[in-house]
N, C-alpha and C positions, 0 to 999 in steps of 0.2 A: 628589534622586533616590537611590533605594536602590542599594547596591552589588550586584555580581554574586552574592556569597554569600547576602545577605539574600533576594534574589529566588529563588535556588535553594532555599533553606530553605522559603520560602513555597510554592513549587511542590511540594516533597516533602510538605508538610502537606496540600495540596489533593489530591494523589494518594492519600495515606493515607485521607482522608475519603471520597473516591470509591470506593476499594476496599471500605471498610466498608459503604457504602450498597449497592454491587453485591452484596455477600455477603448482606445482608438481603433484597434483591430476589430473588436465587436461592433463598434459603430459603423465601420466601413462595410462589414458584412451585412449589417441590418439594412443597408440601403441597396442591396443587390437582390433583385426579385428572383433571379435564377437560383440563388443560394437558398432563399426561403422555400422555393418549390422543392429543392433537393432535401431540405430538412424535413419537410412534410412527408416526402416519400420514404425517407429513412425511418421516421417515426412509425409510419404504417407498416413497414417491413419488420421493425422491431416488435411490434405488437403481434404480427403473424408468427414471427420466430418464437415468441414467448408462448403462444398457443401450442405450437408444435412441441416445444420443450415440456410443457405441462402434460400433454398427452403421453409423451415418452416416459415421463416420471411416473405417471399413473400406471402405465403398462408395466413398469419395472416393479412396482409395489414395494415389497419388503426390502428388496435389494437397494432401492433408492433410499429408503429409511436408514438402512445400514450405512450408506455413504454419508448421510447427514450426521449420524452418530459418530462416525469416524472423524469427521471434520471437527467436532467438539473435542474428541479425545486428542487429536493432533494439536489443537490450540493449547490444551492443558499440558501436554507433554513439552511443547515448546517453552511455555512459561516455566515449567519445572527445570528444563535444561538451562534456561537463563538464570534462574535463582541459584542452582547448584554451581554453575560456572562462576558467577559473581562471588559466591561464598568461598569457593576454592581460590579464586584470584586474591581475595582479601586476606586469606590465610597464607598467601605466598606460594601456593602449590601450582604446579604446571597444569594448565587447562588445555586439554586436547582429547580428541576421540578418533576412533578409526572405524571405517565401514567394513562391510563384508569382504571387500577387495583389498583391504589393508591400506586404503588411502587415508592419509592423515588430515584431520580437520582441526583448525584452530579458531577460537572465537574472534568475532569482529564486533567491537563495541563502538557505539556512537553516543554523542552527547547532544541533547537538544534542550532548549529553554522554552518554557511556556509562561505566559503572562499570569501573574498571581493576583493582581489587583486591577 
């Protein structure tokens, strides 16, 4: 089995190749006038859509504000679930929860690396 550094290096090479291919793709699209026209139409429609959304949000008033508050609370609760589950995992305890229908949920952990210097 490869060691961590070898796999990381392979990942960096794959990312580099993907970046080059995406650049070629964007260049190919930039030379297509029909594509540019479509992008302009899409942007106009997005602006119109945004205006309709803002009118609907304004019409909903406090109900829309409640949704925004609930989004913040949801984020906070998700962070709390993550913290509690990691703490329990480190203690060697079983980490699982059940919903109202008695369905079992187990955590899914991922590891990612970010550049430090």
